[in-house]
C-alpha positions as CSV (number, residue, x, y, z in Angstrom):
1,M,40.3,8.2,79.5
2,T,37.6,10.7,79.8
3,G,38.1,12.6,76.6
4,D,39.7,15.5,78.3
5,P,42.1,17.2,75.9
6,N,44.7,17.7,78.7
7,E,44.6,14.0,79.5
8,R,45.1,13.1,75.8
9,Q,48.0,15.5,75.6
10,L,49.7,13.9,78.7
11,S,49.2,10.4,77.4
12,G,50.8,11.4,74.1
13,E,53.8,12.9,75.8
14,L,54.6,9.7,77.6
15,P,55.6,7.7,74.5
16,V,57.6,10.7,73.2
17,R,59.5,10.9,76.6
18,D,60.1,7.1,76.6
19,E,61.4,7.3,73.0
20,A,63.7,10.2,73.9
21,S,65.0,8.3,76.9
22,R,65.6,5.2,74.8
23,L,67.4,7.2,72.1
24,R,69.5,9.0,74.6
25,A,70.6,5.7,76.2
26,D,71.3,4.3,72.7
27,L,73.5,7.3,72.0
28,V,75.4,6.9,75.2
29,R,76.0,3.2,74.4
30,L,77.1,4.1,70.9
31,A,79.5,6.8,72.2
32,A,81.0,4.3,74.6
33,D,81.3,1.6,71.9
34,F,83.1,4.1,69.6
35,D,85.5,5.1,72.4
36,N,86.3,1.5,73.1
37,Y,86.9,0.9,69.3
38,R,89.2,4.0,69.1
39,K,91.2,2.6,72.1
40,E,91.4,-0.9,70.5
41,V,92.7,0.6,67.2
42,A,95.3,2.6,69.1
43,R,96.5,-0.6,70.9
44,E,96.6,-2.6,67.7
45,R,98.6,0.2,66.0
46,E,101.1,0.2,68.8
47,A,101.4,-3.6,68.7
48,F,101.9,-3.5,64.9
49,A,104.6,-0.8,65.2
50,S,106.3,-2.8,67.9
51,R,106.3,-6.0,65.8
52,A,107.7,-4.1,62.8
53,V,110.6,-2.9,64.9
54,D,111.1,-6.4,66.3
55,E,111.3,-7.8,62.7
56,A,113.8,-5.1,61.7
57,L,116.0,-5.9,64.7
58,L,115.8,-9.6,64.1
59,A,117.0,-9.0,60.5
60,F,120.0,-7.0,61.7
61,L,121.0,-9.2,64.6
62,P,123.1,-11.5,62.3
63,V,125.0,-8.4,61.1
64,Y,125.8,-7.5,64.7
65,D,126.8,-11.1,65.6
66,A,129.1,-11.2,62.6
67,L,130.7,-7.9,63.6
68,E,131.2,-9.1,67.1
69,R,132.9,-12.3,65.9
70,A,135.2,-10.4,63.5
71,L,136.2,-8.0,66.2
72,A,136.8,-10.9,68.7
73,A,138.9,-12.8,66.1
74,F,141.0,-9.6,65.4
75,R,141.6,-9.0,69.1
76,Q,142.7,-12.6,69.6
77,D,144.9,-13.0,66.5
78,G,145.6,-9.3,65.4
79,D,145.3,-10.4,61.8
80,A,144.4,-7.3,59.8
81,Q,143.8,-9.3,56.6
82,A,141.3,-11.6,58.4
83,L,139.6,-8.6,59.9
84,G,139.3,-7.1,56.4
85,D,137.9,-10.3,55.0
86,G,135.4,-10.5,58.0
87,L,134.3,-7.0,57.5
88,A,133.7,-7.7,53.8
89,R,131.5,-10.6,54.7
90,V,129.6,-8.5,57.3
91,F,129.1,-5.8,54.7
92,A,127.7,-8.3,52.2
93,L,125.4,-9.6,55.0
94,A,124.2,-6.0,55.7
95,E,123.5,-5.5,52.0
96,E,121.5,-8.7,51.9
97,V,119.4,-7.6,55.0
98,L,118.7,-4.2,53.4
99,R,117.7,-5.9,50.1
100,R,115.3,-8.2,52.0
101,L,113.8,-5.2,53.7
102,G,113.1,-3.6,50.3
103,C,115.9,-1.1,50.4
104,A,118.1,-0.2,47.4
105,P,120.9,2.4,47.1
106,I,120.3,5.5,44.9
107,P,122.7,5.7,42.0
108,A,124.8,8.8,42.1
109,V,128.3,9.2,40.7
110,G,128.3,9.8,37.0
111,R,124.5,10.5,36.9
112,K,122.8,13.9,36.4
113,F,121.8,15.6,39.7
114,D,118.1,15.1,40.5
115,P,116.8,17.0,43.6
116,A,114.3,14.2,44.3
117,Y,117.1,11.8,44.9
118,H,120.3,13.8,45.6
119,E,121.3,16.6,48.0
120,V,124.2,18.8,46.9
121,L,126.8,19.5,49.6
122,S,129.4,21.0,47.2
123,A,130.1,21.8,43.6
124,Q,133.3,22.3,41.6
125,V,134.5,23.2,38.2
126,S,135.3,20.1,36.2
127,D,135.6,18.6,32.7
128,E,132.3,16.9,33.3
129,E,129.0,18.3,32.1
130,R,127.2,20.7,34.4
131,Y,125.1,18.9,37.1
132,V,126.8,15.6,36.7
133,I,127.5,14.0,40.1
134,L,131.3,13.8,40.8
135,E,131.4,12.3,44.3
136,E,129.1,10.7,46.8
137,F,129.6,11.7,50.4
138,E,126.8,9.6,51.8
139,R,124.8,6.9,50.0
140,G,121.1,7.6,49.5
141,W,118.5,4.9,50.0
142,M,115.1,4.0,48.6
143,R,112.5,1.6,49.9
144,N,109.8,0.3,47.6
145,G,110.2,3.3,45.3
146,R,110.2,5.9,48.1
147,V,113.3,7.9,49.1
148,L,114.3,7.1,52.6
149,R,117.4,9.3,52.5
150,P,118.7,11.3,49.6
151,A,122.4,10.8,48.5
152,K,124.7,13.6,49.6
153,V,126.8,14.5,46.6
154,K,129.3,16.9,44.9
155,V,128.2,18.1,41.5
156,S,130.1,19.5,38.5
157,L,129.7,23.2,37.6
158,G,131.1,22.4,34.1
159,R,134.3,23.6,32.5
160,K,133.9,27.3,33.3
161,G,132.1,27.0,36.6
162,G,128.7,27.5,35.2
163,D,129.5,30.8,33.4
164,G,129.0,30.6,29.7
165,D,129.9,26.9,29.4
166,G,127.4,26.3,26.6
167,D,124.3,25.8,28.8
168,E,122.7,29.2,28.0
169,G,119.0,29.3,28.9
170,E,119.4,26.6,31.6
171,S,119.3,28.0,35.1
172,D,121.9,27.3,37.7
173,R,119.3,25.5,39.7
174,H,118.2,22.1,38.5
């Protein structure tokens, strides 16, 4: 080095350029690593979802097998009583599988309508108090405290169909 200011400036730029090149290469490697990580997480998520479906199917296969046996026995013997008994056993087996999977039915008939758990399909005048569930068209289900499907129900409008039946101040919507 001769002490020339231009020479000092050039020699100072070389380490900066080297550092910038190194940082750029590090950034490219980091971006590639992150992309690989993202793809791996997506593959793991797919595998987990597939295993969950497999486990649910394995839980319900005994129900299918029992239905198949009941139907085969009915076709062979034509015994309606045996078919009814077989279906009752299959139903109990299905309930057990649902219970093991954390599912429980939502109580409906005789309870007060709750929009978080019930869906009203119809309403009628009755001797029951307003908003009491009279009939369940389709059972609702919960899993681990979360509604999977609300119960589809018929509710009471009260004795006078909701007009002046003693519930003044309460809206028709609940």
